[in-house]
C-alpha positions in Angstrom: 124.5 100.5 94.4 127.8 102.5 94.7 127.7 106.0 96.1 130.2 107.6 93.8 128.7 106.5 90.5 125.4 108.4 91.0 124.5 110.8 88.2 123.9 114.1 90.0 124.0 117.7 89.0 126.7 120.0 90.3 126.0 121.2 93.8 128.1 123.4 96.0 129.5 122.1 99.2 127.7 123.2 102.4 128.9 123.6 105.9 126.7 121.3 108.1 126.6 120.7 111.8 125.5 117.1 112.6 124.0 116.2 116.0 123.8 112.7 117.4 122.5 111.4 120.7 123.0 107.7 120.8 121.3 104.8 122.6 124.0 104.9 125.3 122.1 108.0 126.6 125.3 109.8 127.6 124.9 113.1 125.8 125.0 115.0 122.5 127.8 114.8 120.0 128.2 117.7 117.6 130.5 117.9 114.6 131.1 120.3 111.7 131.7 119.0 108.2 131.8 120.5 104.7 130.2 118.2 102.1 128.2 118.1 98.9 126.4 115.0 100.1 128.7 112.7 98.1 132.2 113.8 99.0 133.5 115.2 102.3 135.7 118.2 101.7 136.6 119.1 105.3 136.2 117.8 108.8 135.7 120.6 111.3 135.9 120.6 115.1 133.6 118.4 117.2 132.5 118.2 120.8 130.3 116.3 123.3 128.0 117.8 125.8 126.9 115.2 128.4 123.4 114.9 129.7 123.1 115.7 133.4 122.2 112.7 135.6 118.6 113.8 136.0 118.0 114.1 132.3 119.7 110.8 131.6 117.6 109.1 134.2 114.4 110.7 132.8 115.3 109.6 129.3 116.0 106.0 130.5 112.6 105.9 132.1 111.0 107.2 128.9 112.9 104.6 126.9 111.6 101.8 129.1 108.0 103.0 128.7 108.1 104.3 125.1 106.1 101.4 123.6 103.1 102.5 125.7 103.6 106.3 125.9 101.2 108.8 124.2 103.0 111.5 122.2 101.6 114.2 124.6 102.9 112.6 127.8 104.0 115.4 130.1 107.3 113.8 131.1 108.1 113.0 127.5 107.5 116.6 126.4 109.5 118.0 129.3 112.5 115.7 128.5 112.3 116.5 124.8 112.5 120.2 125.6 115.4 119.7 128.0 117.4 117.5 125.5 116.6 120.0 122.7 118.2 122.7 124.8 121.3 120.6 125.3 121.4 120.2 121.5 121.1 124.0 121.2 124.0 124.5 123.6 126.1 122.0 121.6 125.5 124.0 118.4 126.4 127.3 120.0 129.5 125.8 121.6 130.6 124.2 118.4 130.1 127.4 116.4 132.3 129.3 118.9 134.9 126.6 118.9 135.1 126.8 115.1 135.4 130.6 115.1 131.8 131.3 114.2 131.9 130.4 110.5 128.9 130.5 108.2 126.8 127.4 108.8 124.3 126.3 106.2 122.3 123.6 107.9 121.9 121.4 111.0 121.3 117.7 110.8 119.3 116.7 114.0 119.1 112.9 114.6 117.3 113.3 117.9 117.2 110.7 120.8 115.8 107.3 119.8 113.4 106.1 122.4 111.9 103.3 120.4 112.9 101.3 117.3 110.7 98.3 116.3 109.4 96.8 113.1 107.2 99.3 111.4 108.0 102.1 113.9 110.9 104.3 114.8 110.7 107.2 117.2 113.2 109.9 117.9 112.5 112.9 120.1 114.0 116.4 119.7 112.1 119.6 118.8 113.5 120.7 115.4 111.5 123.9 115.3 112.8 124.9 118.8 116.3 124.2 117.7 116.0 126.1 114.5 114.5 129.2 116.2 117.2 129.1 118.9 120.1 128.8 116.4 118.6 130.8 113.5 119.5 127.9 111.2 117.5 125.5 109.1 117.3 122.0 110.5 116.9 118.6 108.8 115.3 116.1 111.1 113.2 112.9 111.0 115.7 111.0 109.0 114.3 107.5 109.5 110.5 107.7 108.9 110.5 107.7 105.1 112.5 104.5 105.1 110.2 102.8 107.5 107.1 103.9 105.7 108.6 102.5 102.5 109.1 99.1 104.1 112.7 99.4 105.3 114.1 98.8 108.8 114.9 102.5 109.3 118.4 101.6 110.4 121.3 101.7 110.1 121.7 105.1 108.4 125.4 105.6 108.7 126.5 103.3 105.8 126.4 105.9 103.0 128.6 108.1 105.1 131.0 105.3 105.9 131.1 104.5 102.1 132.0 108.1 101.3 134.8 107.9 103.8 136.0 104.5 102.6 136.2 105.6 99.0 139.7 104.8 97.7 140.6 102.5 100.5 141.4 98.8 99.9 138.3 96.6 99.9 136.5 94.6 101.1 136.5 96.6 104.3 134.1 97.0 107.1 133.3 99.9 109.4 132.0 98.6 112.7 130.1 101.0 115.0 129.8 99.9 118.6 127.5 102.2 120.4 124.5 101.1 122.5 123.7 98.8 119.6 126.4 97.5 117.2 126.1 97.8 113.4 128.5 97.4 110.5 129.0 98.7 107.0 130.7 96.5 104.4 132.2 98.0 101.3 132.7 95.1 98.9 135.5 94.7 96.4 133.2 95.9 93.7 132.2 99.1 95.7 128.7 97.9 96.8 127.5 99.0 100.2 125.9 96.4 102.6 124.9 97.0 106.2 123.0 95.8 109.2 122.8 95.9 113.0 124.8 93.0 114.4 123.4 92.8 117.9 124.2 94.4 121.3 126.9 96.9 121.5 127.7 98.6 124.8 124.1 98.9 126.2 123.8 95.6 128.0 127.3 95.9 129.5 126.6 99.4 130.6 123.3 98.4 132.2 124.9 95.4 133.9 127.7 97.6 135.4 125.3 100.3 136.5 123.0 97.7 138.1 125.8 96.0 140.1 128.4 98.8 140.7 126.7 102.1 140.1 129.2 102.9 137.4 127.9 103.9 133.9 130.2 101.5 132.0 133.1 99.0 132.3 135.9 101.5 132.0 138.7 100.2 129.9 137.1 96.7 130.0 138.7 96.2 133.5 135.8 94.3 135.0 135.4 91.9 132.1 139.1 91.3 131.9 139.1 89.8 135.4 136.1 87.6 134.7 135.4 84.3 132.9 133.1 83.9 129.9 130.2 81.5 130.7 130.1 79.4 127.5 126.7 77.9 128.3 125.0 81.2 128.9 126.8 82.7 125.9 125.2 80.0 123.7 121.8 80.8 125.3 122.2 84.4 124.4 123.2 83.6 120.8 120.0 81.5 120.4 118.0 84.8 120.2 115.7 84.9 117.1 117.5 88.0 115.8 120.5 86.0 114.8 118.4 83.7 112.6 117.3 86.7 110.4 119.4 87.5 107.4 120.7 91.1 106.9 119.7 93.8 106.4 118.1 93.9 109.9 118.0 96.3 112.9 117.0 96.3 116.5 116.1 98.4 119.5 118.4 99.1 122.5 116.1 96.9 124.6 115.8 94.0 122.2 118.2 91.9 124.3 117.4 93.2 127.7 116.3 89.7 128.8 119.9 88.8 128.7 120.5 90.5 132.0 118.1 88.1 133.6 119.7 85.1 131.8 123.1 85.9 133.4 121.7 87.2 136.7 123.4 84.5 138.8 126.9 85.2 137.5 129.4 87.3 139.4 129.8 90.9 138.3 133.1 90.1 136.6 131.9 86.9 134.9 128.7 88.7 133.7 130.8 91.5 132.3 133.1 89.0 130.5 130.1 87.1 129.1 128.3 90.3 127.8 131.6 91.5 126.2 131.9 88.1 124.5 128.3 88.3 123.4 128.9 91.6 121.5 132.0 90.2 119.8 130.4 86.8 119.0 127.3 88.5 117.5 129.6 90.6 115.2 131.7 87.6 114.2 128.6 85.5 113.3 127.0 88.2 111.1 126.8 86.6 107.6 128.6 88.6 105.0 129.1 87.9 101.3 132.8 88.8 101.5 135.3 88.6 104.4 136.7 92.1 105.2 140.4 92.6 104.9 140.1 95.3 107.5 137.7 96.2 110.3 137.7 99.8 111.4 135.9 100.4 114.7 134.2 103.5 115.8 131.8 104.4 118.7 132.4 103.9 122.4 133.3 100.3 122.1 136.6 101.0 120.6 137.7 102.5 123.9 137.2 99.0 125.6 140.5 97.1 125.1 138.9 93.8 126.4 136.3 94.1 123.7 138.8 95.1 121.0 140.9 92.0 121.9 137.8 89.8 121.7 137.1 91.2 118.2 140.7 90.6 117.1 140.5 87.0 118.2 137.1 86.3 116.5 137.4 88.3 113.2 139.5 87.6 110.2 141.4 90.6 108.9 142.9 93.4 110.9 140.8 95.1 113.7 141.8 98.8 114.3 140.1 101.9 115.6 139.0 104.3 112.8 141.7 106.8 114.0 144.2 104.7 111.9 142.5 106.2 108.9 142.6 109.7 110.3 139.0 109.7 111.3 137.6 110.9 114.6 135.7 107.9 116.0 133.9 110.0 118.6 132.6 112.4 116.0 131.7 110.0 113.2 128.0 109.6 113.9 127.5 113.3 114.4 129.4 114.0 111.1 127.1 111.4 109.5 124.0 113.4 110.2 125.5 116.5 108.8 126.4 114.6 105.7 122.8 113.1 105.5 121.3 116.5 106.0 123.0 117.7 102.9 121.9 114.6 101.0 118.4 115.2 102.2 118.5 118.8 100.8 119.6 117.3 97.4 116.9 114.7 97.4 119.5 111.9 97.4 118.8 108.5 99.0 119.6 108.1 102.6 119.1 104.3 102.5 119.4 101.4 100.1 117.8 98.0 99.8 121.2 96.6 100.9 121.4 98.8 104.0 117.9 98.8 105.5 115.9 96.4 103.3 113.9 99.3 101.8 112.5 98.2 98.4 114.4 101.0 96.5 116.9 103.8 97.2 114.9 106.1 99.5 115.4 109.8 100.3 114.4 111.1 103.7 114.5 113.8 106.3 112.3 116.9 106.8 113.3 120.6 106.6 112.3 122.9 109.4 113.0 126.7 109.4 111.1 127.6 112.6 111.7 131.2 113.6 114.5 131.9 111.2 114.7 135.5 110.0 113.9 135.7 106.3 117.3 137.2 105.5 119.0 134.2 107.0 117.1 131.6 105.0 119.9 130.4 102.7 118.5 127.1 101.5 
């Protein structure tokens, strides 16, 4: 299925704020775009509000326990309120940065605390956010796909496809956040996607465990280490790599890897985990070999990882900024785009992106506390 051949009635562009809090647990990205859900007419400003250390630590504890947490857990509810308030602050700061323009809708992804076969769980109080901002909020983007039999992830491919329209193909957009995923636009314009394996999460956890630092800044630690080929082969023996795309995974799906490399030095462990991310991407089976790989997410800031990708992948490997995109804002922009698609009833996922049986709409609209005069949708 190609995005730009859909038969859709005329629909005016809307100004949407997208909000994304990724599996790296570092904070909230907010971005403003103008879109009709098929094309993007304007990229507005963006910003990031980091979580404070206490909230980040609380979220990490919840993530570790999420499989066994009841939805009314006191710590969970307190963390959800706190992170919702950070989202609210991000919206207000972005509106001020943009000069307080009219905003039509917010797309709230929320914070993923669990993603497993048949279940995906994001926290974030859409009603609280809507009341605090006086704006309608689209949220719960993944549940409809999962209930229809899909993986529920990745959801960025249709946005990537919209941005890639008109560029030489086949081309891939590679998002390296806590988990890594790719979108392939084929020569015929079809969209394929899947999670590829670990992104930054394992390396971040390794560095925090051994150095107290949240990440391997500029890939400096990995650059001074040696890849342990035996352990890399052991990591690549994980069952996930035997599954064909489309497929998805949770941030903790490979957490056993940290024990499998526990005897390595800090530097060799960082080098091996960096190679693991690159090797998993390179071995992802694709029907066409991309001419170009455009990298977004935090991973593109790691020159050691980018070098490993350039050595392992055919075609050019470049950050998405070479296309004029903002790689730090891309996921937040995506959920503004998907919010408008949700309002139109357009699919958010395809059989080729999540394994859902048919193109599937999604998202829920919340207008909690909005004054009637401000209800524009």
